[in-house]
C-alpha positions in Angstrom: -0.7 -23.6 53.6 2.0 -25.3 55.5 0.0 -28.4 56.4 -2.6 -26.6 58.5 -5.8 -28.5 58.9 -7.5 -25.7 60.8 -7.0 -22.0 61.2 -8.9 -19.8 63.6 -10.2 -16.3 63.3 -7.7 -15.3 66.0 -4.8 -16.7 63.9 -6.1 -14.9 60.8 -6.4 -11.6 62.7 -2.9 -11.9 64.1 -1.5 -12.7 60.6 -3.3 -9.6 59.2 -1.9 -7.5 62.0 1.6 -8.7 61.4 1.4 -8.1 57.7 0.1 -4.6 58.4 3.1 -3.9 60.7 5.5 -5.2 58.1 3.9 -3.1 55.4 4.3 0.0 57.6 8.0 -0.7 58.0 8.4 -1.1 54.3 6.7 2.2 53.7 9.1 3.8 56.2 12.1 2.2 54.5 10.9 3.3 51.1 10.7 6.9 52.2 14.2 6.8 53.7 15.7 5.3 50.5 13.8 7.7 48.3 15.3 10.6 50.3 18.8 9.2 49.4 18.1 9.7 45.7 19.2 13.0 44.1 16.3 15.4 44.0 15.8 15.1 40.3 15.3 11.3 40.7 13.1 11.3 43.7 10.1 11.3 41.4 9.9 7.6 40.6 10.9 7.5 36.9 10.8 4.2 35.1 14.0 2.3 35.4 16.6 3.5 33.0 15.0 6.9 32.3 17.4 9.7 33.2 19.7 7.4 35.2 23.1 9.0 35.6 24.9 7.0 38.2 25.1 3.5 39.6 23.9 4.4 43.1 20.6 5.5 41.7 20.2 2.3 39.8 20.5 0.1 42.9 18.1 2.3 44.9 15.5 2.4 42.1 15.7 -1.4 41.9 15.3 -1.7 45.6 12.3 0.7 45.5 10.7 -1.4 42.8 11.1 -4.5 44.9 9.5 -2.7 47.9 6.5 -1.9 45.6 6.2 -5.6 44.7 6.3 -6.6 48.4 3.7 -4.0 49.3 1.4 -5.3 46.6 1.8 -8.8 47.8 1.0 -7.7 51.3 -2.1 -5.9 50.2 -3.3 -9.0 48.3 -2.5 -11.3 51.3 -4.4 -9.1 53.7 -7.4 -9.0 51.3 -7.3 -12.8 51.2 -7.3 -12.9 55.0 -10.2 -10.5 55.2 -12.1 -12.7 52.7 -11.4 -15.8 54.9 -12.5 -14.0 58.1 -15.7 -12.9 56.3 -16.4 -16.5 55.3 -15.8 -17.7 58.9 -18.2 -15.0 60.3 -20.8 -15.7 57.7 -20.7 -19.4 58.5 -21.0 -18.8 62.3 -24.0 -16.4 61.7 -25.7 -18.9 59.4 -25.3 -21.7 61.9 -26.5 -19.6 64.9 -29.5 -18.4 62.9 -30.5 -22.0 62.1 -30.1 -23.1 65.7 -31.6 -20.1 67.4 -34.6 -19.2 65.1 -35.5 -22.1 63.0 -34.2 -22.5 59.5 -33.3 -18.9 58.6 -35.3 -16.9 61.1 -36.3 -14.4 58.4 -32.8 -12.9 58.3 -31.5 -11.8 54.9 -28.0 -13.0 55.0 -26.9 -11.3 51.8 -27.5 -8.0 53.4 -25.7 -9.1 56.6 -22.7 -10.3 54.6 -22.4 -7.2 52.5 -22.6 -5.1 55.7 -19.7 -7.1 57.2 -17.7 -6.9 54.0 -18.1 -3.1 54.0 -17.0 -3.0 57.7 -13.8 -5.0 56.8 
């Protein structure tokens, strides 16, 4: 990260929200560009298969790049979710130790898996 020493859950949430918005915009753009392709080419064929004109080549390359960006966004959001889960688990662990003794009889593996399912 760009020299960050600390990042808060709020900052992580805002980052995930921003990436989700950008991903939605990319999906919208992909749909618009796919509609510009001739009907026979709107089914996403591998590049070079059945290509008949230059316009389709450029659009298919652009659509492939959109796919790469969407995958990077999905991975980044997953990384953010993992970090948020780690922050929440740490907070819960510390509060259990302070509030109820060492572990307070709480099975944190179950609590963490419940949070992971929720995210």
